[in-house]
C-alpha positions in Angstrom: -36.1 76.4 29.8 -38.0 73.2 30.2 -38.9 70.8 27.4 -42.4 72.2 27.0 -41.0 75.7 26.5 -38.5 74.4 24.0 -41.2 72.8 21.9 -43.4 75.9 21.9 -40.4 78.0 20.9 -39.7 75.7 17.9 -43.4 75.8 16.9 -43.4 79.6 17.1 -40.2 79.8 15.0 -41.6 77.6 12.3 -45.2 79.0 12.3 -46.4 80.9 9.2 -44.6 84.2 8.8 -41.5 83.0 10.7 -38.9 81.4 8.5 -36.4 78.9 9.8 -32.9 80.1 9.9 -30.8 79.8 6.8 -27.6 77.8 7.3 -24.4 79.7 6.7 -22.4 78.5 3.8 -25.4 77.5 1.8 -24.7 77.6 -1.9 -26.9 80.0 -3.8 -28.5 78.8 -7.1 -26.4 81.5 -8.9 -23.2 80.2 -7.5 -23.8 76.9 -9.2 -22.3 76.2 -12.6 -24.6 77.0 -15.5 -25.0 73.4 -16.5 -26.7 72.8 -13.1 -28.7 76.1 -13.0 -30.7 75.0 -16.0 -32.1 72.0 -14.1 -33.0 73.8 -10.9 -36.3 75.1 -12.2 -37.3 71.5 -12.9 -37.0 70.6 -9.2 -39.4 73.4 -8.2 -39.0 76.5 -6.1 -36.9 74.7 -3.4 -34.7 72.4 -5.5 -32.4 71.4 -2.6 -35.3 70.5 -0.3 -36.9 68.6 -3.2 -33.8 66.6 -3.8 -33.3 65.9 0.0 -36.9 64.7 0.2 -36.7 62.4 -2.8 -33.4 61.0 -1.5 -34.9 60.5 2.0 -37.7 58.5 0.3 -35.1 56.1 -1.0 -35.1 57.1 -4.7 -31.8 56.7 -6.5 -30.2 59.3 -8.6 -31.3 57.4 -11.7 -34.9 57.3 -10.5 -34.9 61.1 -9.8 -33.3 61.8 -13.1 -35.8 59.7 -15.0 -38.8 61.3 -13.2 -37.6 64.8 -13.9 -36.1 64.0 -17.4 -32.7 65.3 -16.6 -29.2 63.6 -16.7 -28.4 61.3 -13.8 -25.0 62.9 -13.5 -26.6 66.3 -12.8 -28.6 64.8 -9.9 -25.5 63.1 -8.6 -23.4 66.3 -8.8 -26.1 68.4 -7.2 -26.3 66.0 -4.3 -22.6 66.1 -3.9 -22.5 70.0 -4.0 -25.4 70.2 -1.4 -23.9 67.3 0.6 -27.1 65.2 0.4 -26.5 61.5 1.3 -28.4 58.8 -0.5 -28.4 56.0 -3.1 -26.3 56.9 -6.1 
């Protein structure tokens, strides 16, 4: 497969109706402790992706916590559980 075919294959997989593959070992929202579950709805329908995005943008845990009106410790713990690197 050449590079052009590879790019088209990736585009086809990520096109509407085709979902990207889920990583094995991903933690379900119901496997999280109750103290964290109550904050997941604040982060939207995809809380892990939201936290990854905000961290990639350079926001610290304190900034994210202040914006979403949640404890900074909850943001830090969720990042550790989901193995998201960033500014603490």
